N, C-alpha and C positions, 0 to 999 in steps of 0.2 A: 535536680537541676538539669536543664537542657543545654548542651554545648554544641555550637555550630562550627564544624571543622572547615577551615579555609585552606585553599591551595597555597603551600609555601613557595618560596623562590625555587625555581627549577635549575638555577645556575647562572653564572655571570653572562650577561648578554642574551639570555634566553627569555623571551617575553611571553610565550604561549606554548601550549602543547595539545595533543589530541588523546583522549581517553581510549586506550586499547584493551583494558581489562579492569573489571570491577570484581574484587576478590572477596566481598562480603555481601550478605543479604540483610534485608530488614528483619530485626529480631535477633540477629547474631550478637553474642557477647564478645567484645574484643578487649585486648590488653594494650597497655601503652607500648608504642613503637611497633605494633603489629601492622604489616603492610595492608593497605586498604585498596589502593588503585595502582595501575600502571599507566603512566602518561608518556606518550611518545613525542619528543621534540624533534627539531630538525637536526639534532646531533646525537641524542641518546634516548634510551628508554629509562624513565625515572620511576622508582617505587615511592609511593606517598604513604608514610606511616601515620598511625593514630597518635595524637598529642597526649591523650589520656585514655584511661580504661572506661568502659561503659557498654551500653546496649544500643545498637543501631536502630533508631526510630524512623529515619527517613533517608533515602538516597536521592539527592537533588540533581543528579546528572545521569546521562546514559552513554553507552558506548558510542564513540564517534564524535561526541561533543568536543568542541575546541574551547579550552578554558585558559584563563590567565591567573597570575598571582593574585591571591585574595578572593578568588571565586569560592563561595560556599558549596561544598560538595556532599557532606554527610552531616546528619544531626545525631548526636549521642545523648543518652540519658545516663547520668552518673550512677555508679554502683551504689552509692549511699542511699539514693532514692529507691533503689530496686530491692535491697535487702530488707526482709521483714524484721522488726525489732524482736529482741529476745524477751520472752515472757516466762518468769519463773513461777510455775503454778504448782508443781509437785516435786517432792523430794524423795530420795531413796530411803529405805527403812533405817539405814545407819544414820543418815543425816537427820532423820526425824527424831531419833533418840537423842542426838546431840542437842537438837533444838529444844527438846523438853527440859533437859538439864541446864540449859543456859539461863542466864539472868534475863530479866524482862527485856523485851525488844526496845531498843533505844528510840526508834522512830517508826511511825506508820505512814506509808504513802497512800494517800486516798485516791490515787489514780492508777489504773492499770490499762493495758492496751490489748486490743484484740485485732485480728486481721479480718478485714471485710473486703468485699468486692466493690470496686468503684469504676468510674469511667474517666479516662484521660484523653483529652482531645489533642489531635495533631493536625496541622495544616500542611497540605501538599499541593504543589502546582501540578495541574493536569496538563500534559503536553500532547500536542497533536500527533496521533499515531500515523502509521503508513496509510496513504490514501489509495494505494494500489500499485501494481508493478509498473515501473517506468514513469509514475506520476510524482513530480518533485514538489509541486506547490498547488495552492488553491486559493479561492477568494471567499471570505466569510459573507454569506448572503442572508443568514437568518440566525439570530441568537435567541434561543427558546427559554432561557432562564435569566434571572437577575440576582443581584447581591441580596443575600438574606434568604433566598429560596432553599428549601430542603429537597434534596433529590435522592432517588433510589439508585441502586446499582443497575447499570445498563440503560438508565433513562437517557433519552436523547437530549443533548445540551445545545447543539448548534448544527447548522448545515453549511457545508463547505463545497463550493462549486469548483471542480477541476476542469481541465480541458476536455474531459470525457464525460464525467458524470457528476451528480450531486450526492455527496456523502454525508450521512448523519454521524456525528461524533457522540458516542455514549459516555456516561460516567463509569469510571473503573470501579468505584465503590460508593456506598451511601455517605451522605454528609450534608453540610450546609455551605452554600456558595458564599465565600468571604469577599471575593473580588472577581470581576470580569476583566481580563487583561487584553482583550482585542475588541474591535468594533466592526460593525457591518461595513464591508468594502475593503477591509484589510487583506492583503495578500500574505499568506503564511505558508510555512513549509514544515515538513516532518520534524518533530522535536520542539516546535515553538510552544512556549507556555501560553495557554489560552484561558484557563480559569484556576482560581485557588479554591480548594475544597477543604473544609474543616470536618474531619471524621472522628468518631469516638472509638476508643479502644479499651479493652479490659486491662486493669492493673490492680496491684495490691496497695492499699493505703492503710494508715494507722488511725484508728478511731478511739478516742479516750472514753472510758466508762467510769461509773461511780463506784464500782465494787472495790473495797479496800483490800490490799494485799500486803502482808507483813514483809518487810525487807530487812535482813540481817545487816547491822551496821557496826555495832560496838565490839563484837567478839570475833577474833580470827579463827573461828571454828571451821572445820572442813564441811563442806556442803556438797550436795550432788552437782555434778557438772551437767548443765542443761544441754540438750541436743539442739544444735543450730539448724534452722530450716535451710534447705537447699535454695540456692539462688535460682530463680526461674526467669526465663526469657518472657518479655512482655509480648503477648499476641497482638499483632498490629494488622489491621486490614489494609495492607499496603497496596498502593497502586501497582498495576501490572508493569513489571520492569522489562525493558528490551533485553533480549539475549544478545543483541548485536545490532549494529546499524543496518536497517533494512535496505535491500537493494544490492549491496556488495560486501564482500569480505576480502581483505587483502593483507599480505604479509607486510611487516614494517619496512623491509627493504624495498618492496614494490612501491609502497606509498612514497618513500623517500626519493626513489628514482623518478617517479611520475611528477613529483613537485619540482625536481631539478630540471626536467626537460619541458615543463609547462603543460602537462596533460592533466585533465580532470579525471581522476581515477574512476569516478562513478559513471563516466561515459564509456568505459571499456566494456564491450559486450561479453557476456558469459553464456556458455552453452547449456548450463543447468542451474536451477535455483540453489543459492547458498554456496556455489563454488568459490573457493579461495583464489583470488587473483594473484598470479605469480609474477615474478620479474620478467619471465619470458612473455607472458600475456601483455605486459606493458610495452615490451620491445616490439612485439608483433603489431600492436595497435599503432605505435609511433611509425613503424615502417609503412603501414597502410595509409596513414595520414600523409606521409611524405610522397607516396606514390600518387595519391589523389591531387596533391598540390602540384606535382610535376606534370600531370596530365590536364590540369585546370579543372578537375572534377568538382572542386569546391572553391568557389570564389567568394571573397569578402563582400558583405553588404555595401551597396553604393550609398553615398551621402546625397540626399536630395538637394537640389538648388533651392534658392529662395523663391518659392512659388507665389508668395504674396506680392511680388513686384508687379505682377500683371493683373491683379484684381484681388477681391476678397476671397478668403479661404476659411474653412473650418476643419477642426481636427477631432477625430473620434477614436477612442481606444479600441483595439481589436479584442474581441471576446476570447476567453480561454480556448474555446474550440477552434476559433479562427487561427489563433497562434499555433495550436497543435497541428492543424491542417497544413499551415504554411511550413512548419518545420518538417513534417512528414513528407510533404511533396518535394521540398528541397532535397531531402535525403534520397527519395526515390529517383528524382531526375539526375542527381549527381552520381549516384551509385549504380544505376541500372541503365545499360544501353538499350533503349526502347526500339521496338519495331511493331508494326500493326498490319493486320490483314482484315479485309471486310468480305461479307457475304450477305445475300438476301435469302430469307427463308420463307417458303410458301406456308403460311399458317392458316390457310382458308379452312381446312378440315379441322385443325386443332381448335380454332376459335368457335366453330360450330359445336364441337364436343364440350368445350368449356362452358358455353351457354347452357347446354343440356344438363350439365352437372352442377351448375352454380347454386341452385336452390338446395340441393342435398347437402352441400358443404355449409351453406348459410344456416340451415336448420341445426347444425352442430356447433354453431357459433363462430365459424370462420368465413373466409372470403377466398374463392378460387380465382387467383390472379395469374397473369402471364408470368410474373416474377416467381411465384410459388412453383409453377410448372418448370420454369428454367432451373430452379434450384435442384429439383429432382433429376432433370436431364443432365445438367452439368455434373452432378455427383456421379452419375453412371459413366459419363465420359472420362472423368478423372480416374475412375477405377481402370478404365481401358488404356489411359495415357498417363501413367503415374508421374512422369517427369513434370507435368503441369501442376502437380500437387507437392513438388519438392521445394527445397531452398538451397541456395548456393553459399557454402562457407568459403569465401574468397581467401581468408587468412590461411586456411589449411588445405586449400585446393581440393575440397570434397563436396559431393552432392549429398544432401540430407533428405532421404525419402521418408515421408510420414505415412504411417499405417492408419491414420484417421483422416476423415474428410469433413472439415468445418468450413462452411461457406458464409462469407460476410455479404451483407446486402446493404448498399449505400442508401442512407435515408436523409432527405433534405429537411432540416428543421429551422426554426426561427433563430436558433443559436449557431447554426452552421452545419457542416456535414458530419454525421455520425454513421458508423458502420457496425451495427449489432451482428453477432455471429450465431448462426444456426449450427449447433454441434452435431456431429455424426449424421449428416444429412443423408448419407448413403443407406442408413439403416431405417429410414422413415418413409412412410407412404405419403402421397400427395396431400391427403387429408391431414395427416399429422403436421406436415410442413405448413399448410395453410393456417392451421390453428396456432402454431407456434409463431409464425411470422406476424399474425394479427396481434398476439400478445406482446411481442417485442415492439411493434409499431406503437401500440397504446402506451407502453411504459416509456418509450422515447418521448412521446408527446407530453406525458405527465411528469417528465424529468425524474422518473423512478428507475431508470435503467442503471444496472450495477456495472462496476468495472469488469467483473467476470464475463458479462454479456458482450463485451467489446474486445475480448482477447482471444487469441488462439486460432484466428482465421488462417486457412491454407489457400483460399482462392476467393476472389471477390466478384460480385455482379453489380454493375451500375446501370440501372434502367431509367432513362430519361424520356421514355416513350410517352408518359403522361403529360409532359410539358409540350411536346410536339416537335422536337428537333429531328432533323433528317439524317444526322450522322454524329458520331461521338468517337473521340480518340482518348480514352482514359489512361491515366498513369498507373503503373503497377505499384502496389503497396508493399514496400520492403518489410519483411524478408520474403514475401511471396514472389513468384516468378511469372504470374499471368493474371489477367483480368478480362472479363467479358463486358463489353459495352453494348447497350441495347437502345436503339432509337425508335421513333414513332412509326408504327405500321401504316402503310398506305395501300390503297387498291390501285393496281396497275394492270395494264394490258400485257398478257404473256402469250407468246406464240406456242400453241399446243395443238397437235393433230391437225396441222395445216390451217389453223385459224387462231385469231386472238381471243383469249378468254380472260375475264376479270379475275385476278388473284390478289389476296391480301398478303402483302410481303412485309416482312419485318427485318430491318437492317441490323446485322450483328457485326461487332468489331472485336477481334481478339488482340489485346496488347500483351506483349511478352518480352522477357529478358533474353536478348539476342546472344548473350554469352553462352547459354546452355540450351536454348531452343532455337533451332534453325527454321527458316521459312517453310520448308517442306513439312516439318512436324506440325507447325502451327496451322498450315492449310489442311492437313489430314484431321487434326483435332476439330477445327471449325466445321469441316465437312461432316464429321461424325455427329456433332451437335445438331447440324441441319437435318441429317437423316433421322435422328431420334425424334426431333420435333415434328417432322412431316409424317412419321409413323407413330404418332402419339397414341393411337388406339391400343398399342401394345402395353401401355402403362396402366396399372391398377390404381383406381382412386383410393 
C-alpha cells in the first residue's frame, strides 16, 4: 500500500517553512519516526519524521521549496508489500524423518506461491529545471507532448523562452504523460510542476500457482526453520533530484536576517558558483543598497499618469528580452559612472584589404566583416591594456583581472538585443572569428542560441554602422568596465601632404567606468585600437 506523508504542524502560529535538507533518497528503507526532512521556519529548524516504516518511492519536494501544513512531501510503500512471502518447499533431514512417522496430513493447500518479476507504476511530477545562471523564469512557447503520449528519457517535452534564449525541457526518465500542468503562454519558474509522468519500476510480487504443497497442521512436530528472504529495496527510475536550490546557497541565519531586513537573498551577488552566502554577505549587500539609495543611484519606478485622457492608447507587453535589457541597462546606469571618448579611424586601406580577402573567407563558409576584424583588434588591445578587461568589486574595494578575453557582440533581433559571446578571442585568427561569428548569428536568428553562448563576456562591441548612424554612446554592461561603439563609415576630405584627400573614416566611441579608468587611459586605449586598425596589414587572416 502506498502512503503519502504530509507536512505536520510546525508549531503554534507557524504557517509555513522552507526545506533546507532532504535526508533520504528514493529507494531508501525508513523506519517509523526516522527524520526525513529539515524545514526552516521564521523561528526554528524543524525535523520532520516518518509516520510509519516503508520504502521511499517518490520525493515530491526539492530543497528551497516553501511548504505549508498538509503539503505532501514523500510517498512510502509499506513494508508488508515489499517482503516476499515465505514458501516452505524443503525440510531438513531430521524434519523429514519426523514427517514420515507422523499421521496423515490433515489438510492439503492446493495453492503455493512463487516470486516473479513484475512492474509497478509510479506517477511523478516533472518540475522545471534551472534555465541558466541568473535566469529566474520563462514563458512556455511550445508543448511538444500531450496526455497519453509515451516518452523516452531525455526526449524534448516543451520549449520555454527566457529573456535570453529558448530552452528545451527534456524528460528525466521514460514513461507515459498522465497530465500536462501548464499551457502555452504561462510564465513559469524553476521548480514549477509542468507535467505528470507515470513510469514503470521493477518490483517483487506474489503469483499463485497450481502446484499442491503439503502443509503440517495437526501435529506439533518440530520442523525445519525456513530461511527468510532479505528485504530488498525497490529499484525506482527516479526523477533527477536537486542537490540544492540552484543559483544560491545560504546559511539559515543569513536567510533569517535577509528576511528581517527585507532583502531577497537570491539577489545577493556571489563571486563563485555554489558559494554559501554568509551573514556578512547579507550585511555587505544591505550596506551597498543603502549607499545607492543615499546617492540616488537607484530610483523607484515612476507611476504613469492616465495617458488615455488625451486620446486612444494601446498597451503591449514587453518581451522577455526587452525586460532583461531594461533591467540590465538600469543596473548599468545606476551602478557605473559613465564617460565616453570618440575618435575617427582611417580604414581606407583596411577596407581595400577586406575586399581582397572576402572571397577566401566566403569559400570557407564565413563572412569577413568589419565586426570580425574589430574583435581581433580589440582582443589584442585588451592584452596590452588589461584594466579594460577587468571588473570592479565595489563591496570589497578590489579589481578583478581576468586572464581570459571573451568579447560580446551586440546583435539586433526581432525579439530585442542579444549579445552572444566569442570565447578566447585572443587565441583565434580572423578566419576563425569570422566563421564563429557567422555561426552565432545564424543560431541567434533561428532561436537556437544557448545560455552558455550569452555568458562570460569581458568586453562588448556594439556596431551600428550597418544602420547608418553617425555616432553612438553605448552603456557599459555590468560587470564589465568598457564597451566599444561603432558608427557608420563615411568618406571625408582629409588634409594630407598639403592637399585634401578622400579617406574612409569610421567613428569609434569608447564608453568606460570612470571609477577605475581615467580619461587619459581611455584615450590611449582608443588610440591603440586606431593604430592597429590603420596598420591592419600586420594581421594574419
